[in-house]
N, C-alpha and C positions, 0 to 999 in steps of 0.2 A: 193191464200191467204196463209199467213204464220204468225205464232206467235212463240215466243221463251220464254222458261221458264228460271229460274235462272240457271246460269252456274254451272258446277260441277268442283270444284277446283282440281288441280292435286296434288298428295301427294309429300312430300319431298321438298317443296319450289321450284318446277320447274318453269322455266321462261316461259313455254308454256302458251299461252292464255287458259283459261278454256273452256272446251267443253260446248255446249249448246243443250238442248233438243228443237227441232223445230217441230211444228205442221203445216202440209201442207194439202191442199185440191187439189186433182187431178181434171182434167177437167171432169171426169165422177163421181165425188162426193165421192171418197174414202178419208177417213180421215187418212192421212199418218203420221206416226211417224218417225222422223229422228234425227240424232245427228250431230251437226256442230262443226268442229274443225277449228276455224279461224286462219289465219296467225298471227304470232307475229312480228310486224315490228321491225327491228333492229334499235336501236338508241344508241349513245354513251351517257355516263353519262353527264348530264347538257345540252344536246342538245334537241331541240324541235323535235318531230316526223316529218318525211317528209310527207307533205300532198299528195304527188304524189307517195308514196311508193306502193300503190295498183296497179299501172301500171305494176309492175314486179311480182305480186302475181298470180300464176297459180292456178285456181280452179280445183278440181278433185271430181268426183262423184264415190264412191265405191259401187259396187252392189254385194250383197251376192248371194250364190247359192240358187236355188229353194229348199225349205225345210231347209235352213240354217238360221243363225241369223246375224243380223247386228253387234252384239257385237263381233262376231268372227273376224271382220275386224278393230276393234278399235285399236289394237296394231299397225297395218299397218298405220292407220290414224295418230296416235300419232307420229310414226316414220317420216312420211312425213311432219308433222307439224313442226318438229324440224328444218327444213331448213330455216324457217322464210319467205320462198318465196312460200309456198303452203298452200292453204286452202282446207279443205276436208269436204264433206257432205256424210253421210252414211245413206241411207234410210232403213227402215224395209219394205220390199216389201209387197204389198197387200196380205192379208190372213196370214201374219206372225206377231208374236208378238202383239204389240199394234195397228198395222195397220189392224184392223179386222172389220172395220165398213164402210159401204157405204151409203150415204144419197142422195136419188134421189126423188125430188118432195115431200120432207117432210117425206118420208118413209125410215126408217133405216133398212139395211140388214146386218147380220153378215157374215163375210168372213172367210173361212178356206181354206188354200192353197191345202189341201189334197182332197177337194171336188170341186175345181174349174174346169170348163170345158175349152177346148182350146181357145174359144173366150175371156173368162175372163182372162186367162193367157196371151194371146197376148196383152191385154190392159195394161199390166204391164209397157209397154213403157211410159205410161202416168205418172207412178211413177217417172221415170227418168226425164220426162219433168217438173214435179212439182219441182224437185230439181234444174233443170236448171233455172226455173223461180225465185227461191229463190236466186240463184247465180247472176242472172241478176240484182236483187235489190241490192245485194252487190256491183256489178259492178257500178251501178248508184250512189252508195254512195262512190265510189272511194276506195273500200277495196280490190277488186280483178279485174283482167283483163279477162273478159269473152272471149276475142279473143284467150286466151291460154287454153281453156277448154279441159280437158281429162277425159276419163271414164275408170275405171279399173273394170273388171267384173270377177267373179269366177264361174266356172261351167256353169250352164245355165244362171247365171247372166251375163256371158260373151256373151252368145247368145242374151240376151235382149239388151246388150250394142250395139251389131252389128245392131240389128233391130231398136233401137232408133237412132243410127247415121244416118241410111238411112232416118228415119222419120224427123230428124232435118234438113237434107240437102234437103228434099223435100218441105220445106216451100217456097212459091212463093216470088220472089224478089219484093220489093215495092220501088217506087220512093221516098216516104216520109221518110221511116225508114227501118232499117235492121231487118229482123226477120229470125231466124234459121241460118244455116250455121255456127254454132259456134264451134262445137266439131272439134278439130284438130288432136287428137290422141286417139287410143284405146290400152289398155294393157289387153290381154285376158289370164287369168290364168286357165289352165286345162279346156278349153272351151268345152261346150256341144252344138252342133249345132241344136239339136232337143230335145223336151221334150213334151210328151203327146199331140202330134199333132201340136205343134208350132215349126217352123223351121226358120233358117236364110237364106234359099235358095234364096228367092226373094231379100232380103236385099243385099246379096253379089253381085247382078247384078247392084246395084246402081252406077252410075258414080263416085260419091264422094269416095266410098269405093275402087273403082278400080283405082283412080288417085290421090285424094287430101289428104285423111286422112291417117296419118301414123299409122301402126298397128304392135304391137309386140305380139307374141303368145308364151306362156311358158307352157310346159307340159313335164312330165317325160316320157322317152322312154318306160318304163314298166308300165305306168299308163293306166287305161281303156280309159282315155280321149285322149290318143295320136293319135288314129285313126282319131277322129274328128279334132284335132288340125292340123294334117298333111293335111287332106282334105281341111280345111279352108285355110291353108297356100298355097296349090297348086292353089286353086281357085283365091286367091287374087294376088299371086306372078306372075301368068301368065299374069295378066292384067297390072302389074306394072314393069315387068322385064326390060322394055326398059328405065326405069327412073333411073337417077343417082342423089343422092344416092338412093338405093333401099328403098321403102316405107313400106315393110313388112318383118318381121324377125321372124323366128321360133327358139326358144331356148329349 
């Protein structure tokens, strides 16, 4: 379920499409707040917009660090949006910001990321899933191409991105329609592979992460996250090293 509020105009007469506040509901009843930065289709003066322009628009989900804020990623979202070929959604993860309520069987519970237990943190992959469902609606409206989906995660948001990618590629194949198997690339910024009992260890064994999904890992050599980044790189690179071109890169 998704709803959007009035868009926020960009200052200075920018040609970017205004961002939109979006309300989503996860499969386990979390009322999720997100901001959507739609692509701005390129069109010359006097020409009608191309109805098929969405086929070349790549959707991206940006996932902030645990304990961070979605707003920290807005500058990156706006930068990506400038290309006219990228649409970005940035969720506020459960227990953060306005994503602080869960409704189950009519009973509302307040969420606080500092008090959440490992099973609750692990369910944050459903926050990413809710964003993908929103982008799937955009795909059906011919505004984006879900087959070009990427996820960019920061800190443990990168770990959640890895876990969600395995979740997405674990959906059973159906004869009548396609479900899952949509994410094609991950960009992991200063990744944390474990947080309060939640780990990427099982996800990195998934065949899709070892063969199909392109992965780029970025971490400073003097950063605390470099150890995790190197370990993640080695795990995935060993599985992909026979492939040309290589599907995993550490920068």
